[in-house]
N, C-alpha and C positions, 0 to 999 in steps of 0.2 A: 504494500500500500504506500502511496506517495504522499499521504496526508499526515499532518502533525497533530498530536494530542498534547496539550499542556496539562501536567499533573501538579496540582496544588497539594502541599503537604507531602511532597515526594520522598522525604526522608523519614516519615512516620511509618507505622505498621501497615496501614492500608495503602498508603502511597507507594511504598516499596513493592508490595505485592502487585498493585495495578501496573506500575512501571514495568516490572518483569514480564507480566502477562502481555501487555501491549507490544513490547519489543519482540517477544516470541512470536506474536501474530503478524509482525511485519510493519507495524506503525512506526513513524518517527515520533520520538517522545522528548519533550522538554521537561526537565525536572525543575520546577520552580522552588527555589530555596533562598533563604536570606544570606547564605554564605556558600556560593558556588565553589570556592576553592577547597572547601572541606567536604563537599558532597561526594559520597562514595556510591557512585551510580554509573551504569553503562549508558544512561540517557544523556542528553545534552543539558548540562546544568545552566540555569538562567537565574539571575538575581531577581527576587521579588519578595516583598513582605506583605502579609495579609493586612497590616495596618496602613498600607500605602497603596491606594487605588491606582495611582499613576504608574507605579512600578509593576503592578499586576497587569494593567492594560498593555504596557509596553512589552511585557513578557508573553502576552497572549496574541499580540498582533500577528496575523497571518496563519494562526492555528485553526484547524478545522473544528476541534473540540476541546473541552476542558473537563477534567475530573476535579471535583471539589470535595474536600473533607476538612473539618476543623476539629481540634482537640476539645474535649470537655474538661470541666473542672477536675483536677487530680490526674489528668493524663500525663504519661511520661514526657518530660521535657518542658512542661509548663511551669511558670514561676508560681510561688505560693500565693501571690496576689491575683492570679488569673481568675476571672469571674465568668459567669454565664453571659454577662453583657459584652465581655470581650469576644466570646465565642460567636455571639450573634453578629457583632460588628464585623468580625472577620468574614463570616459567611456572606453577609450582605455586600461587603466590599468585593469579594470574588464575583458575585453575581453581577454587580454593577460594572466591573471590569470586563466581564464576558459580554455584556451588552455593548459597551463602548467599542470593544474589539470586533464586534460583529461575528462572534463564533457561531457555527451552525448547530452545535449540540453541546449542552451542558449536562453532565451526569453528576448529581449530588448524592453523597452518602449521608443518609439521615439515620433513623433508628426505628425499629419495629414498635408498633403501638402508638406512634405519634398521632395517627389519625383519630385516636379516641379522646382528643383534648377537650371535646365538648361534653363528655359524659362522665368523667372522673378526674380526680386530682392526680396528675401525672408527676413522675420525678422531674427535677429541674432540667436534666439533659434532654428529655423528650420535649419539654416546652420550648427550650432554646432551638432545637432542630426544627420544630414546627414553625417558629417565627421566621427562620431562614427559608423554609419551604414556601411560606406565604409571600415572602418578598420576591422569590423567584417567579411565582405565579403572577404577582403584581406587575413585574417587568415584562411579562409575556414572552419569556425566553423559551426557545425550543429545548425542552429539558426532560430528563428522566430522573425520577426520584427512586433510589434504592434504600430500603429500610431493613438493614440486617439486625439480628438479635445479638446477644452477647457472643464474644469470640472465644473459640476453644483455646486460643493462644493466651487467654487470661490465666490458664493453668500451667504456664511454662516458667513462671517467675515468682517474685516475692509477693505479688498480689494475693496468691492463693497457696503458695507452698511455704510453710514455716514450721520449724521445729519438728520435722519428720511427719507432718500432717498435711492434709489438704484442708484449708480453712477459709470460709467466707461467711457472710451473714445470711446465706440462703439456708432454709430448713433442709435437713438431710434427706427427707423422703418425699419432698414435693418436686414433681418433674419441672425441669427448667430447659429452656431452648438455647442451643448454641449453633454456631456456624464457623467453619474454617475461613480465615481471611483470604486464602487463595481462592475459595469459591466465590467470595464477593468480587474478587478481581475477574473471575470468569464472567460474571454478570455485567461488569463494567465493559469488558471487551465485547460481549455479545450486544450490548446496547449501541456501542459505537459502530459495530459491524453491520447492524440491522436497524438503522435509524427510523426507517419507515414503520417498523413494528414497535419501537420503543420510545420515540418522542411522544410526550404527553402521558406517559405511563408511570404508575407508582406501584412498586412491588415490595411487600414484606418478605424477608428471606430468612429461612431457618434450615439447618442441616441435620439436626438431631434433637431429640427430646429425651432427656435422662435425668435421674435424680442426682444431686451432689454426692450422695453415698455411692451410687453407681459409677460416677466419675472417678472417685477415689479408688474404687475397686479396680477399674480399668487401668488407671495409672499404675497401681500396685502390680497388676499382672504384667503390664507392658515393660516396666522397669525392673521387675524382680525384687522390688523393695517395698515392704509393707508400709503403706501410708494411709492410716485411717482418716475418716472425715470427722472434723470437729466444727460445729457451728459457732461462730463468734456471736455472743449475745447481742441482740439488737440494742439493748439499753447501753451496753458498752460502746457500741458504734455511735449511739445518740450523744454520748458525752463528748465525742470527738467532732461529730458533724451531723446536724439534724437532717440535712438533705440526703446524705448517704444512708442514714437510718431509714428514711421514708422510701428510698429507692429499693432497699432490701425488703421492706415490708410489702411494697408493691409487687415485687417479684414473687414473694411468698404467698400472696393472696390473689393476684390477678395475672400479672406477668404479660409477656409479649403476645401470646396467642396467635403466632404466625402459623401458616399451613405448611408443614414439612413436606407432605405429599405433593402439594402444588409446586413447591420449590423444586422438588426432584423431577417433576414432569418437565419443567423448563430446562433443567440441567441434570440429565440422567447420571452423570458422573459425580454427583454431589457426595461429599465425604461425610460419613457418620463418625461418631467419636472414635470408635476402635480403628477404623481405617485411617483417620487422621493421625492417631497415635503411631501406627506402624509406618506411615509415610514420612511425617515430619515431626510430630509432637514429641515422641519419646526421645529423639535426639536432642531437642531443645531442653526438655525437662532434665535429662541426664547431665547435660552441660551445665545447667543452672545448679543442680545439686552438687556437682563436682566443685563448683566455685565456692 
């Protein structure tokens, strides 16, 4: 393909996966980053900052498409004072720059459940993503909205692996939905490859539905190291951050409710948890535990 896709957030978890997939599919890729000299990427690094619409516009000029993703509060690499207002501003800035640059297709990575904003109190990260979605619609951009659930990759580091256990605020025996970040990248590439089928479309994406206790058992079996599941008490989380506590309560009582079977019909090669572990997950987990 002789067209270029500009990837915002190219050095983050989703951005790296999307860049790798698009390059493999033959697209030209610009990796938008605040520091091109330090960008470890096979794409073409281009300086741009999400707080600077002019730099984003310049980096997008001439590109066919743009992939947009923003960190949420607490994401790796964000400063302690990063807020949901910062996240919304960054997402709005990317959309505004895409409009100015006249890109033919914007793919925005949101989060599953966002569409239920009128019927329940959502976690703050779902509210912020919905605000960005609304601005994209307000601008009338040719866009695809992808709404993934939690990432399987959350179980490869200190977020969930501590002191020989798998630990989160999720209740041990309540099914939760997860997706591999590489599968999100598949959908991004599919949207860019088939714009006639994907522009104007919104899809919740989930790859598997398992309980946290089952996740811990699968990790234990894959690594050969017994790692029981321990729930972090919600009240302990609340002492640190009320928003994080509510997010865990939401997952334990309502959750994403994406359609795994529908996602698999769109992408038959979708990874379930055990397949993800054997392909990439166990290597990442083992490397983290070794450190």
